[in-house]
N, C-alpha and C positions, 0 to 999 in steps of 0.2 A: 540405262545409265542413271545412276543415283545422284541426287543433288547433294551439295555440301550442307551439312547441318549448321544452324546458327550457333556461334560460339561467342564468348566475350570479346575475342579479338576481332570478330567480324563486325562488331558494332562500330569499330573505327573506320570501316570501309565506306567511302563516299557513295559507291554504288548501292550498298545496303541501305544507307540512310535515305538516299533518293527514292529507292523502291518503297521504303517504309512510309515516307511522306505521300507518295503517290497512292498508297493503299488507304490513307486516312480519309474518311468520309466527312471532311470539313475543308473549308477554303483556307489555304495556308500560303502566305508569302514569306520570303526571307529577304532581308535587306542587309547591305553591308554597312560599316560604320558611317559612311558618307550618305546614307539613306537612299542608296540606289537599289532598286528591286532586282535581285539577282536570281530569284527562283519563285515559281508558282507551281503548286502541285496540280495534278490532273483535275481535281474537283474545282479548284479555283479558276482554272482556264475554262472549264465548261460553264461555270457560273458567269464569268466575264463575257463569254460569247453570247449568252442570253441577254446581257445588258449592253451589247455593243452599240446599238443606236443611241441609247441614253448617254453613254460615256462619251461618244464622239460629239454629240450635241452640246453636252455640258462643258467638256474639257478640250475638245478638239484632238482627242487621242484615239488612235486605232488600237483596239485591244491586243493586236499582235505586236504592238510596240511597247506595251506596258512593262514587260520584263526587259530590264536594261535601262529603264527610265527612272528618274528621281521621283520620290513620293511627293516632292514639292509641286509637281504638276497638278496635284489634286487638292491643294488647299492654298489659301491666300496668305496666312500668317506664318511665314517661314521661321521667324525668330521664336515664336511661341512653341511651335512643334519641336524645334531643336532644343529649346530650354527644357522641355519635358523629357525628351528621349535621351538627352545627354546626361540626365541626372538619374542614376540607378535607384535612388530613394523614391523617385516618382513612379517607378515601375513595379508591377505591371500597370499599364494605363488603359483605360477603356474610353472609347470615343464613339460618338454616333454622328454621322453626317448624311445629308441628303442632297440629291440633285434630280430635278424633274420630279417624277412621281416615285423615285427610288430612295429608300432609306437603308443605309448600311451601318452595322454595328461591328466595331473592331476592338480586339483585345491585343495589346502590344506588349511584348516583354523583351528584355535584353538577353542576348546570348553571351554569357560571361566566360572569360578565360582565367588564367592564373592571375591572382592579385586583383580580381574583379575588373579586369580590362574588358571593355566592350568589344566583342568580336563581330557583332552584328545584331540584328533584331528579327524576331519571329512574330508574325501577325496572323491571328486567327480571326476571320471575319465572316459575317453572315448577312444575307439580304433579308431584312426584317420588314420589308414593305407590306407584305400581305398581313403579317401580324399586327402592324400598326393600323392598317385599314380596318381590321376586325376589331381592334381595341377601340378605335374611334366610333365605329358603328355600335358597339356594345355600350359605350359611354353615352351616345345619343339616345339609345333605348332607355337607359337608366334615367337620363334627364327628362325624357318624355313621361316616364312612369312617375317620377318625382313631382312633376307639375300637375299631373291629372289624378293621382291616387294618394290615399293616406298610407304612409309607410312607416313602420317601426322595426328596429333591428334589435335582436336579443342574443345573448350568449346562450350556450346549450342548456344552462341551468335556469334560464328565464330572466336573467339580469338584463336590464335595458341598457343598450349601448348608445343608441341615438334614435331620433325620429324626425320626420320632415315637418314642415309648417302645416301642411294639410292635416296631418295626424294631430298635431298639437292643438290646432283650432277645433278639431272635432271633439277632443276629450277635455279641452279647457285647461290644460296644464302648460307650463313652460318647460323647455328641455332641462333646465337646471333642477326643476322639481321632480323629474322622473328618472333622469340619467343615474345609473348605478342602483336603482331600486328594482324590485322584482315585478314581473307581470301581474302578480296577485293583487297589486295595487288597484287594478281595474275590475276586480270581481268581489262579490260579497263574501263574508266570512264563511257562510254555510257551503258555498261552492268551493271555496279555497281549501276546505278540509275534506272535500269529497274524494272518493276513489276515482271518479271520472276525471277530476282536474289533475290528479297526480298521473293518471294514465295518459292524459293529454300530453304532458311533457315527456313521458317515457317514450311514447310513439314518435314524437318529434325528434328525440335523441337518436332514434333508430333510422331516421330519414324518411318517415312516413308523412305524407301530406295531411 
């Protein structure tokens, strides 16, 4: 038995749209104009189940009850949220919020009908907790390096972008004196004109250490 091919008319089918959202590998919510969540795709439900304990602890909400509930259960400032979402000029809107050790990033846009009437809202959201933890760890590493090492940053052509205090104390310059100038400031004229020095920057430009 052959399946019915997709046509322009089939795009208006609720079943087709529901199946399409279910196939999307992103967390998607749809809310009505009153900000009640009326749909969550399969990926969103799977992600929610993985956060069930944290959601129940933070909001007192069972993940199985999220669809059919108002989004106001998940924030404190109802007026602010409505002021943003009821204003098409403020959309799409991006927000990030956290609870417990979870951080979620959401992008919200209106579903518009004729005459820009708001028919509802679509929300694409992701759990960015691991990414934020990795970013914090990376920043901590950079801070440790900055405190213990002399560090200078260049553009690919050797122009100085910035340097930390350890480096500036070592070379005896202020940042204003070296920023925007070339690394050749630190070498003598003979080495500056040498093939070895030019090859040094060529290799760095190729990504060689």
